[in-house]
N, CA, C and O atoms as CSV, one atom per row, in Angstrom:
chain,resi,resn,atom,element,x,y,z
A,1,MET,N,N,140.456,-159.087,49.125
A,1,MET,CA,C,141.059,-157.768,49.259
A,1,MET,C,C,140.452,-156.871,48.182
A,1,MET,O,O,140.462,-157.218,47.002
A,2,GLY,N,N,139.928,-155.725,48.589
A,2,GLY,CA,C,139.315,-154.803,47.644
A,2,GLY,C,C,140.343,-153.989,46.874
A,2,GLY,O,O,141.535,-154.007,47.180
A,3,LYS,N,N,139.856,-153.282,45.875
A,3,LYS,CA,C,140.776,-152.510,45.035
A,3,LYS,C,C,141.417,-151.344,45.786
A,3,LYS,O,O,142.450,-150.838,45.348
A,4,TYR,N,N,140.839,-150.906,46.897
A,4,TYR,CA,C,141.400,-149.782,47.655
A,4,TYR,C,C,142.349,-150.235,48.766
A,4,TYR,O,O,142.976,-149.403,49.421
A,5,ASP,N,N,142.457,-151.543,48.979
A,5,ASP,CA,C,143.286,-152.062,50.059
A,5,ASP,C,C,144.770,-152.150,49.710
A,5,ASP,O,O,145.607,-152.143,50.613
A,6,ALA,N,N,145.110,-152.232,48.457
A,6,ALA,CA,C,146.509,-152.383,48.047
A,6,ALA,C,C,147.328,-151.177,48.495
A,6,ALA,O,O,146.997,-150.034,48.179
A,7,GLY,N,N,148.388,-151.443,49.224
A,7,GLY,CA,C,149.273,-150.370,49.674
A,7,GLY,C,C,148.747,-149.571,50.850
A,7,GLY,O,O,149.407,-148.630,51.288
A,8,ARG,N,N,147.599,-149.907,51.365
A,8,ARG,CA,C,147.010,-149.175,52.491
A,8,ARG,C,C,147.643,-149.641,53.788
A,8,ARG,O,O,147.738,-150.840,54.046
A,9,LYS,N,N,148.078,-148.685,54.606
A,9,LYS,CA,C,148.690,-149.009,55.896
A,9,LYS,C,C,147.652,-149.542,56.874
A,9,LYS,O,O,147.899,-150.510,57.593
A,10,ARG,N,N,146.504,-148.908,56.891
A,10,ARG,CA,C,145.423,-149.295,57.797
A,10,ARG,C,C,144.316,-149.950,56.979
A,10,ARG,O,O,143.651,-149.284,56.185
A,11,LYS,N,N,144.122,-151.229,57.166
A,11,LYS,CA,C,143.170,-151.978,56.336
A,11,LYS,C,C,141.868,-152.297,57.057
A,11,LYS,O,O,140.932,-152.805,56.440
A,12,ASN,N,N,141.792,-152.007,58.351
A,12,ASN,CA,C,140.610,-152.336,59.135
A,12,ASN,C,C,139.757,-151.091,59.345
A,12,ASN,O,O,140.264,-150.036,59.725
A,13,GLN,N,N,138.466,-151.224,59.097
A,13,GLN,CA,C,137.542,-150.114,59.295
A,13,GLN,C,C,136.719,-150.341,60.546
A,13,GLN,O,O,136.401,-151.476,60.902
A,14,ILE,N,N,136.378,-149.243,61.210
A,14,ILE,CA,C,135.470,-149.276,62.348
A,14,ILE,C,C,134.361,-148.280,62.041
A,14,ILE,O,O,134.634,-147.135,61.680
A,15,HIS,N,N,133.126,-148.707,62.182
A,15,HIS,CA,C,131.981,-147.835,61.917
A,15,HIS,C,C,131.193,-147.655,63.215
A,15,HIS,O,O,130.968,-148.616,63.952
A,16,PHE,N,N,130.777,-146.412,63.488
A,16,PHE,CA,C,129.890,-146.178,64.618
A,16,PHE,C,C,129.093,-144.907,64.360
A,16,PHE,O,O,129.461,-144.085,63.521
A,17,PHE,N,N,128.012,-144.765,65.086
A,17,PHE,CA,C,127.119,-143.640,64.895
A,17,PHE,C,C,127.201,-142.694,66.081
A,17,PHE,O,O,127.423,-143.117,67.216
A,18,VAL,N,N,127.019,-141.404,65.804
A,18,VAL,CA,C,126.986,-140.378,66.841
A,18,VAL,C,C,125.779,-139.485,66.606
A,18,VAL,O,O,125.262,-139.391,65.493
A,19,SER,N,N,125.344,-138.836,67.668
A,19,SER,CA,C,124.234,-137.893,67.545
A,19,SER,C,C,124.756,-136.585,66.945
A,19,SER,O,O,125.965,-136.398,66.803
A,20,ASP,N,N,123.839,-135.689,66.597
A,20,ASP,CA,C,124.243,-134.377,66.066
A,20,ASP,C,C,125.087,-133.612,67.093
A,20,ASP,O,O,126.080,-132.971,66.748
A,21,GLU,N,N,124.673,-133.694,68.352
A,21,GLU,CA,C,125.399,-132.994,69.405
A,21,GLU,C,C,126.804,-133.577,69.587
A,21,GLU,O,O,127.777,-132.842,69.754
A,22,GLU,N,N,126.889,-134.903,69.551
A,22,GLU,CA,C,128.193,-135.552,69.685
A,22,GLU,C,C,129.116,-135.192,68.518
A,22,GLU,O,O,130.311,-134.967,68.708
A,23,LEU,N,N,128.549,-135.140,67.308
A,23,LEU,CA,C,129.342,-134.773,66.142
A,23,LEU,C,C,129.836,-133.335,66.249
A,23,LEU,O,O,130.979,-133.040,65.901
A,24,GLU,N,N,128.983,-132.451,66.726
A,24,GLU,CA,C,129.383,-131.045,66.909
A,24,GLU,C,C,130.508,-130.940,67.944
A,24,GLU,O,O,131.480,-130.213,67.739
A,25,THR,N,N,130.370,-131.661,69.040
A,25,THR,CA,C,131.417,-131.668,70.074
A,25,THR,C,C,132.714,-132.231,69.520
A,25,THR,O,O,133.791,-131.697,69.785
A,26,LEU,N,N,132.613,-133.315,68.746
A,26,LEU,CA,C,133.792,-133.920,68.140
A,26,LEU,C,C,134.513,-132.912,67.247
A,26,LEU,O,O,135.736,-132.787,67.314
A,27,HIS,N,N,133.769,-132.202,66.420
A,27,HIS,CA,C,134.386,-131.203,65.532
A,27,HIS,C,C,135.009,-130.044,66.315
A,27,HIS,O,O,136.078,-129.558,65.946
A,28,LYS,N,N,134.361,-129.602,67.378
A,28,LYS,CA,C,134.932,-128.537,68.210
A,28,LYS,C,C,136.241,-128.996,68.842
A,28,LYS,O,O,137.219,-128.249,68.878
A,29,ASN,N,N,136.251,-130.236,69.343
A,29,ASN,CA,C,137.470,-130.769,69.957
A,29,ASN,C,C,138.585,-130.932,68.931
A,29,ASN,O,O,139.755,-130.698,69.235
A,30,MET,N,N,138.221,-131.329,67.725
A,30,MET,CA,C,139.218,-131.448,66.657
A,30,MET,C,C,139.868,-130.094,66.372
A,30,MET,O,O,141.086,-129.999,66.217
A,31,LEU,N,N,139.047,-129.057,66.305
A,31,LEU,CA,C,139.576,-127.711,66.052
A,31,LEU,C,C,140.518,-127.264,67.164
A,31,LEU,O,O,141.586,-126.710,66.905
A,32,ARG,N,N,140.102,-127.516,68.417
A,32,ARG,CA,C,140.952,-127.150,69.554
A,32,ARG,C,C,142.283,-127.881,69.512
A,32,ARG,O,O,143.314,-127.329,69.898
A,33,CYS,N,N,142.261,-129.125,69.042
A,33,CYS,CA,C,143.480,-129.939,68.977
A,33,CYS,C,C,144.249,-129.734,67.680
A,33,CYS,O,O,145.330,-130.294,67.498
A,34,ARG,N,N,143.699,-128.942,66.793
A,34,ARG,CA,C,144.333,-128.665,65.490
A,34,ARG,C,C,144.505,-129.933,64.658
A,34,ARG,O,O,145.524,-130.120,63.994
A,35,ILE,N,N,143.507,-130.789,64.705
A,35,ILE,CA,C,143.502,-132.004,63.887
A,35,ILE,C,C,142.426,-131.816,62.828
A,35,ILE,O,O,141.290,-131.464,63.145
A,36,ASP,N,N,142.785,-132.050,61.571
A,36,ASP,CA,C,141.890,-131.738,60.461
A,36,ASP,C,C,141.141,-132.946,59.899
A,36,ASP,O,O,140.479,-132.834,58.867
A,37,SER,N,N,141.236,-134.080,60.556
A,37,SER,CA,C,140.592,-135.289,60.049
A,37,SER,C,C,139.887,-136.012,61.194
A,37,SER,O,O,140.477,-136.255,62.247
A,38,VAL,N,N,138.619,-136.351,60.972
A,38,VAL,CA,C,137.863,-137.102,61.974
A,38,VAL,C,C,138.558,-138.426,62.249
A,38,VAL,O,O,138.644,-138.865,63.396
A,39,SER,N,N,139.050,-139.055,61.200
A,39,SER,CA,C,139.734,-140.333,61.340
A,39,SER,C,C,140.966,-140.207,62.232
A,39,SER,O,O,141.165,-141.022,63.133
A,40,LYS,N,N,141.797,-139.188,61.989
A,40,LYS,CA,C,143.009,-138.978,62.798
A,40,LYS,C,C,142.640,-138.719,64.254
A,40,LYS,O,O,143.245,-139.276,65.170
A,41,TYR,N,N,141.628,-137.858,64.455
A,41,TYR,CA,C,141.228,-137.504,65.814
A,41,TYR,C,C,140.696,-138.732,66.569
A,41,TYR,O,O,141.108,-138.991,67.700
A,42,CYS,N,N,139.794,-139.476,65.952
A,42,CYS,CA,C,139.217,-140.652,66.616
A,42,CYS,C,C,140.277,-141.705,66.884
A,42,CYS,O,O,140.258,-142.350,67.932
A,43,ARG,N,N,141.202,-141.887,65.949
A,43,ARG,CA,C,142.268,-142.870,66.141
A,43,ARG,C,C,143.153,-142.456,67.324
A,43,ARG,O,O,143.458,-143.276,68.189
A,44,LYS,N,N,143.558,-141.199,67.358
A,44,LYS,CA,C,144.416,-140.709,68.439
A,44,LYS,C,C,143.719,-140.820,69.788
A,44,LYS,O,O,144.315,-141.289,70.757
A,45,MET,N,N,142.469,-140.395,69.858
A,45,MET,CA,C,141.740,-140.430,71.121
A,45,MET,C,C,141.463,-141.857,71.579
A,45,MET,O,O,141.529,-142.144,72.774
A,46,SER,N,N,141.155,-142.751,70.651
A,46,SER,CA,C,140.831,-144.119,71.061
A,46,SER,C,C,142.071,-144.896,71.490
A,46,SER,O,O,141.980,-145.786,72.336
A,47,ILE,N,N,143.217,-144.573,70.922
A,47,ILE,CA,C,144.443,-145.295,71.271
A,47,ILE,C,C,145.138,-144.654,72.471
A,47,ILE,O,O,145.536,-145.354,73.402
A,48,SER,N,N,145.288,-143.324,72.453
A,48,SER,CA,C,146.027,-142.644,73.520
A,48,SER,C,C,145.131,-142.125,74.637
A,48,SER,O,O,145.557,-142.049,75.789
A,49,GLY,N,N,143.914,-141.774,74.309
A,49,GLY,CA,C,143.008,-141.213,75.302
A,49,GLY,C,C,143.137,-139.713,75.463
A,49,GLY,O,O,142.394,-139.108,76.236
A,50,TYR,N,N,144.074,-139.100,74.743
A,50,TYR,CA,C,144.256,-137.660,74.812
A,50,TYR,C,C,145.024,-137.181,73.587
A,50,TYR,O,O,145.675,-137.958,72.888
A,51,VAL,N,N,144.924,-135.865,73.348
A,51,VAL,CA,C,145.723,-135.221,72.316
A,51,VAL,C,C,146.460,-134.090,73.002
A,51,VAL,O,O,145.842,-133.242,73.645
A,52,LEU,N,N,147.768,-134.070,72.871
A,52,LEU,CA,C,148.584,-133.047,73.501
A,52,LEU,C,C,148.937,-131.991,72.474
A,52,LEU,O,O,149.536,-132.297,71.443
A,53,VAL,N,N,148.562,-130.726,72.757
A,53,VAL,CA,C,148.869,-129.607,71.869
A,53,VAL,C,C,149.773,-128.660,72.639
A,53,VAL,O,O,149.389,-128.142,73.688
A,54,ILE,N,N,150.974,-128.434,72.120
A,54,ILE,CA,C,151.913,-127.526,72.771
A,54,ILE,C,C,152.193,-126.366,71.825
A,54,ILE,O,O,152.652,-126.566,70.700
A,55,ASP,N,N,151.914,-125.158,72.289
A,55,ASP,CA,C,152.208,-123.969,71.508
A,55,ASP,C,C,153.658,-123.563,71.718
A,55,ASP,O,O,154.269,-123.904,72.731
A,56,ASP,N,N,154.199,-122.837,70.760
A,56,ASP,CA,C,155.543,-122.289,70.912
A,56,ASP,C,C,155.414,-121.026,71.760
A,56,ASP,O,O,155.435,-119.908,71.244
A,57,SER,N,N,155.281,-121.228,73.065
A,57,SER,CA,C,154.991,-120.125,73.972
A,57,SER,C,C,156.199,-119.757,74.816
A,57,SER,O,O,157.251,-120.393,74.757
A,58,LYS,N,N,156.011,-118.720,75.594
A,58,LYS,CA,C,157.058,-118.255,76.499
A,58,LYS,C,C,157.469,-119.356,77.468
A,58,LYS,O,O,158.655,-119.543,77.738
A,59,GLU,N,N,156.482,-120.083,77.992
A,59,GLU,CA,C,156.772,-121.145,78.950
A,59,GLU,C,C,157.632,-122.238,78.324
A,59,GLU,O,O,158.545,-122.758,78.964
A,60,LEU,N,N,157.340,-122.583,77.080
A,60,LEU,CA,C,158.114,-123.617,76.402
A,60,LEU,C,C,159.549,-123.151,76.167
A,60,LEU,O,O,160.487,-123.937,76.297
A,61,LYS,N,N,159.721,-121.880,75.824
A,61,LYS,CA,C,161.072,-121.336,75.625
A,61,LYS,C,C,161.851,-121.327,76.942
A,61,LYS,O,O,163.046,-121.624,76.958
A,62,GLU,N,N,161.181,-120.989,78.042
A,62,GLU,CA,C,161.837,-121.010,79.351
A,62,GLU,C,C,162.210,-122.435,79.742
A,62,GLU,O,O,163.278,-122.677,80.303
A,63,PHE,N,N,161.326,-123.362,79.442
A,63,PHE,CA,C,161.580,-124.774,79.716
A,63,PHE,C,C,162.817,-125.251,78.953
A,63,PHE,O,O,163.687,-125.914,79.518
A,64,THR,N,N,162.887,-124.913,77.681
A,64,THR,CA,C,164.032,-125.287,76.851
A,64,THR,C,C,165.310,-124.656,77.389
A,64,THR,O,O,166.357,-125.303,77.408
A,65,TYR,N,N,165.236,-123.406,77.826
A,65,TYR,CA,C,166.400,-122.719,78.402
A,65,TYR,C,C,166.905,-123.457,79.638
A,65,TYR,O,O,168.107,-123.674,79.793
A,66,GLU,N,N,165.981,-123.841,80.516
A,66,GLU,CA,C,166.374,-124.547,81.744
A,66,GLU,C,C,167.030,-125.892,81.421
A,66,GLU,O,O,168.025,-126.267,82.041
A,67,ILE,N,N,166.478,-126.599,80.466
A,67,ILE,CA,C,167.068,-127.885,80.079
A,67,ILE,C,C,168.471,-127.685,79.529
A,67,ILE,O,O,169.388,-128.427,79.883
A,68,ASN,N,N,168.646,-126.693,78.669
A,68,ASN,CA,C,169.968,-126.415,78.098
A,68,ASN,C,C,170.975,-126.024,79.175
A,68,ASN,O,O,172.141,-126.414,79.120
A,69,LYS,N,N,170.517,-125.258,80.143
A,69,LYS,CA,C,171.398,-124.827,81.228
A,69,LYS,C,C,171.890,-126.033,82.037
A,69,LYS,O,O,173.075,-126.142,82.354
A,70,ILE,N,N,170.973,-126.921,82.357
A,70,ILE,CA,C,171.355,-128.111,83.112
A,70,ILE,C,C,172.261,-128.999,82.272
A,70,ILE,O,O,173.239,-129.548,82.779
A,71,GLY,N,N,171.941,-129.142,81.000
A,71,GLY,CA,C,172.778,-129.953,80.120
A,71,GLY,C,C,174.202,-129.439,80.063
A,71,GLY,O,O,175.147,-130.228,80.079
A,72,GLY,N,N,174.368,-128.130,79.997
A,72,GLY,CA,C,175.714,-127.534,79.993
A,72,GLY,C,C,176.455,-127.822,81.279
A,72,GLY,O,O,177.642,-128.147,81.262
A,73,ASN,N,N,175.760,-127.702,82.389
A,73,ASN,CA,C,176.406,-127.960,83.676
A,73,ASN,C,C,176.763,-129.431,83.859
A,73,ASN,O,O,177.822,-129.757,84.397
A,74,ILE,N,N,175.892,-130.303,83.416
A,74,ILE,CA,C,176.203,-131.734,83.506
A,74,ILE,C,C,177.414,-132.056,82.643
A,74,ILE,O,O,178.258,-132.863,83.032
A,75,ASN,N,N,177.503,-131.436,81.487
A,75,ASN,CA,C,178.650,-131.635,80.612
A,75,ASN,C,C,179.940,-131.163,81.294
A,75,ASN,O,O,180.965,-131.840,81.210
A,76,GLN,N,N,179.898,-130.028,81.957
A,76,GLN,CA,C,181.077,-129.527,82.684
A,76,GLN,C,C,181.473,-130.487,83.808
A,76,GLN,O,O,182.658,-130.736,84.029
A,77,ILE,N,N,180.488,-131.017,84.504
A,77,ILE,CA,C,180.767,-131.969,85.579
A,77,ILE,C,C,181.401,-133.236,85.008
A,77,ILE,O,O,182.357,-133.768,85.573
A,78,ALA,N,N,180.868,-133.713,83.893
A,78,ALA,CA,C,181.428,-134.917,83.270
A,78,ALA,C,C,182.884,-134.685,82.872
A,78,ALA,O,O,183.726,-135.561,83.072
A,79,HIS,N,N,183.185,-133.518,82.313
A,79,HIS,CA,C,184.577,-133.204,81.947
A,79,HIS,C,C,185.469,-133.181,83.187
A,79,HIS,O,O,186.586,-133.696,83.160
A,80,ALA,N,N,184.974,-132.582,84.273
A,80,ALA,CA,C,185.758,-132.498,85.506
A,80,ALA,C,C,186.020,-133.889,86.070
A,80,ALA,O,O,187.139,-134.197,86.481
A,81,LEU,N,N,184.988,-134.725,86.089
A,81,LEU,CA,C,185.163,-136.073,86.620
A,81,LEU,C,C,186.117,-136.893,85.753
A,81,LEU,O,O,186.934,-137.654,86.271
A,82,ASN,N,N,186.011,-136.737,84.442
A,82,ASN,CA,C,186.918,-137.454,83.538
A,82,ASN,C,C,188.363,-136.982,83.680
A,82,ASN,O,O,189.298,-137.726,83.385
A,83,ALA,N,N,188.539,-135.747,84.131
A,83,ALA,CA,C,189.889,-135.212,84.336
A,83,ALA,C,C,190.404,-135.513,85.747
A,83,ALA,O,O,191.483,-135.059,86.126
A,84,GLY,N,N,189.617,-136.291,86.533
A,84,GLY,CA,C,190.045,-136.675,87.873
A,84,GLY,C,C,189.726,-135.665,88.947
A,84,GLY,O,O,190.181,-135.813,90.081
A,85,GLN,N,N,188.956,-134.637,88.625
A,85,GLN,CA,C,188.575,-133.630,89.619
A,85,GLN,C,C,187.341,-134.106,90.385
A,85,GLN,O,O,186.606,-134.979,89.924
A,86,SER,N,N,187.133,-133.523,91.546
A,86,SER,CA,C,185.936,-133.867,92.328
A,86,SER,C,C,184.867,-132.801,92.092
A,86,SER,O,O,185.160,-131.684,91.666
A,87,VAL,N,N,183.638,-133.170,92.377
A,87,VAL,CA,C,182.509,-132.261,92.228
A,87,VAL,C,C,181.937,-132.011,93.613
A,87,VAL,O,O,181.713,-132.944,94.384
A,88,SER,N,N,181.704,-130.744,93.919
A,88,SER,CA,C,181.242,-130.395,95.264
A,88,SER,C,C,179.778,-130.783,95.476
A,88,SER,O,O,179.002,-130.902,94.528
A,89,GLN,N,N,179.430,-130.974,96.742
A,89,GLN,CA,C,178.040,-131.260,97.100
A,89,GLN,C,C,177.142,-130.082,96.734
A,89,GLN,O,O,175.969,-130.258,96.407
A,90,GLU,N,N,177.714,-128.871,96.794
A,90,GLU,CA,C,176.955,-127.667,96.440
A,90,GLU,C,C,176.547,-127.701,94.964
A,90,GLU,O,O,175.423,-127.337,94.620
A,91,THR,N,N,177.455,-128.136,94.103
A,91,THR,CA,C,177.158,-128.244,92.677
A,91,THR,C,C,176.072,-129.279,92.430
A,91,THR,O,O,175.165,-129.055,91.629
A,92,ILE,N,N,176.162,-130.401,93.111
A,92,ILE,CA,C,175.150,-131.449,92.964
A,92,ILE,C,C,173.798,-130.942,93.462
A,92,ILE,O,O,172.770,-131.217,92.843
A,93,ALA,N,N,173.791,-130.209,94.567
A,93,ALA,CA,C,172.545,-129.649,95.098
A,93,ALA,C,C,171.937,-128.645,94.112
A,93,ALA,O,O,170.718,-128.596,93.947
A,94,GLN,N,N,172.781,-127.851,93.463
A,94,GLN,CA,C,172.295,-126.880,92.478
A,94,GLN,C,C,171.622,-127.588,91.301
A,94,GLN,O,O,170.578,-127.152,90.818
A,95,ILE,N,N,172.224,-128.671,90.852
A,95,ILE,CA,C,171.642,-129.425,89.742
A,95,ILE,C,C,170.291,-130.013,90.157
A,95,ILE,O,O,169.342,-130.012,89.373
A,96,LYS,N,N,170.209,-130.514,91.389
A,96,LYS,CA,C,168.935,-131.044,91.873
A,96,LYS,C,C,167.869,-129.948,91.895
A,96,LYS,O,O,166.712,-130.196,91.555
A,97,ASP,N,N,168.261,-128.732,92.298
A,97,ASP,CA,C,167.316,-127.606,92.291
A,97,ASP,C,C,166.839,-127.297,90.874
A,97,ASP,O,O,165.658,-127.033,90.649
A,98,TRP,N,N,167.767,-127.333,89.926
A,98,TRP,CA,C,167.389,-127.082,88.534
A,98,TRP,C,C,166.439,-128.156,88.015
A,98,TRP,O,O,165.503,-127.859,87.273
A,99,LEU,N,N,166.684,-129.399,88.408
A,99,LEU,CA,C,165.795,-130.482,87.983
A,99,LEU,C,C,164.378,-130.272,88.526
A,99,LEU,O,O,163.397,-130.526,87.828
A,100,VAL,N,N,164.280,-129.811,89.766
A,100,VAL,CA,C,162.966,-129.508,90.336
A,100,VAL,C,C,162.288,-128.421,89.507
A,100,VAL,O,O,161.093,-128.506,89.222
A,101,THR,N,N,163.051,-127.402,89.124
A,101,THR,CA,C,162.501,-126.321,88.302
A,101,THR,C,C,161.999,-126.857,86.967
A,101,THR,O,O,160.930,-126.466,86.499
A,102,ILE,N,N,162.763,-127.743,86.362
A,102,ILE,CA,C,162.345,-128.325,85.082
A,102,ILE,C,C,161.044,-129.096,85.241
A,102,ILE,O,O,160.135,-128.954,84.423
A,103,TRP,N,N,160.946,-129.913,86.290
A,103,TRP,CA,C,159.712,-130.671,86.499
A,103,TRP,C,C,158.537,-129.737,86.729
A,103,TRP,O,O,157.424,-130.028,86.290
A,104,GLN,N,N,158.764,-128.609,87.414
A,104,GLN,CA,C,157.690,-127.640,87.630
A,104,GLN,C,C,157.254,-127.008,86.307
A,104,GLN,O,O,156.058,-126.877,86.045
A,105,TYR,N,N,158.217,-126.617,85.479
A,105,TYR,CA,C,157.884,-126.069,84.162
A,105,TYR,C,C,157.104,-127.086,83.339
A,105,TYR,O,O,156.106,-126.751,82.701
A,106,GLN,N,N,157.566,-128.322,83.361
A,106,GLN,CA,C,156.890,-129.353,82.584
A,106,GLN,C,C,155.451,-129.533,83.058
A,106,GLN,O,O,154.532,-129.612,82.243
A,107,ARG,N,N,155.258,-129.596,84.353
A,107,ARG,CA,C,153.902,-129.745,84.916
A,107,ARG,C,C,153.030,-128.577,84.493
A,107,ARG,O,O,151.865,-128.766,84.142
A,108,TYR,N,N,153.585,-127.363,84.524
A,108,TYR,CA,C,152.820,-126.179,84.137
A,108,TYR,C,C,152.461,-126.213,82.656
A,108,TYR,O,O,151.320,-125.942,82.281
A,109,ILE,N,N,153.428,-126.542,81.827
A,109,ILE,CA,C,153.187,-126.547,80.387
A,109,ILE,C,C,152.170,-127.618,79.999
A,109,ILE,O,O,151.281,-127.361,79.187
A,110,LEU,N,N,152.292,-128.803,80.565
A,110,LEU,CA,C,151.424,-129.901,80.173
A,110,LEU,C,C,150.031,-129.834,80.786
A,110,LEU,O,O,149.077,-130.338,80.192
A,111,SER,N,N,149.893,-129.227,81.955
A,111,SER,CA,C,148.592,-129.234,82.605
A,111,SER,C,C,148.006,-127.847,82.814
A,111,SER,O,O,146.821,-127.721,83.121
A,112,GLY,N,N,148.804,-126.817,82.657
A,112,GLY,CA,C,148.319,-125.459,82.914
A,112,GLY,C,C,148.270,-125.122,84.385
A,112,GLY,O,O,147.755,-124.069,84.760
A,113,THR,N,N,148.802,-126.006,85.239
A,113,THR,CA,C,148.811,-125.778,86.677
A,113,THR,C,C,149.999,-124.901,87.051
A,113,THR,O,O,151.139,-125.274,86.776
A,114,PRO,N,N,149.767,-123.756,87.665
A,114,PRO,CA,C,150.900,-122.891,88.034
A,114,PRO,C,C,151.778,-123.537,89.101
A,114,PRO,O,O,151.328,-124.378,89.879
A,115,PHE,N,N,153.033,-123.124,89.113
A,115,PHE,CA,C,153.956,-123.674,90.111
A,115,PHE,C,C,154.428,-122.601,91.051
A,115,PHE,O,O,155.211,-122.876,91.959
């Protein structure tokens, strides 16, 4: 064990060579992903195969709003059921519609595909 290994979380090194063009592409991709370390970027890409970057955008705020809205309604339904009340098929259908909307927002945010 070398003097730099003590207390190190990652003790295994991997070495490989890249061309100038590959290195330039790697650095451009790191910037796009907002990762400031070649080691972090290569580790993330080799293990996960992708880096997900989500901005605090309008779409994300709308997505959060939709989730909160459904959560509130589910909570109301749970209270009604616990109090022995029934829930209408219309209410259940509305929740299903909201879930579809959430999945559409998620697909748009994660892939940029419009819905």
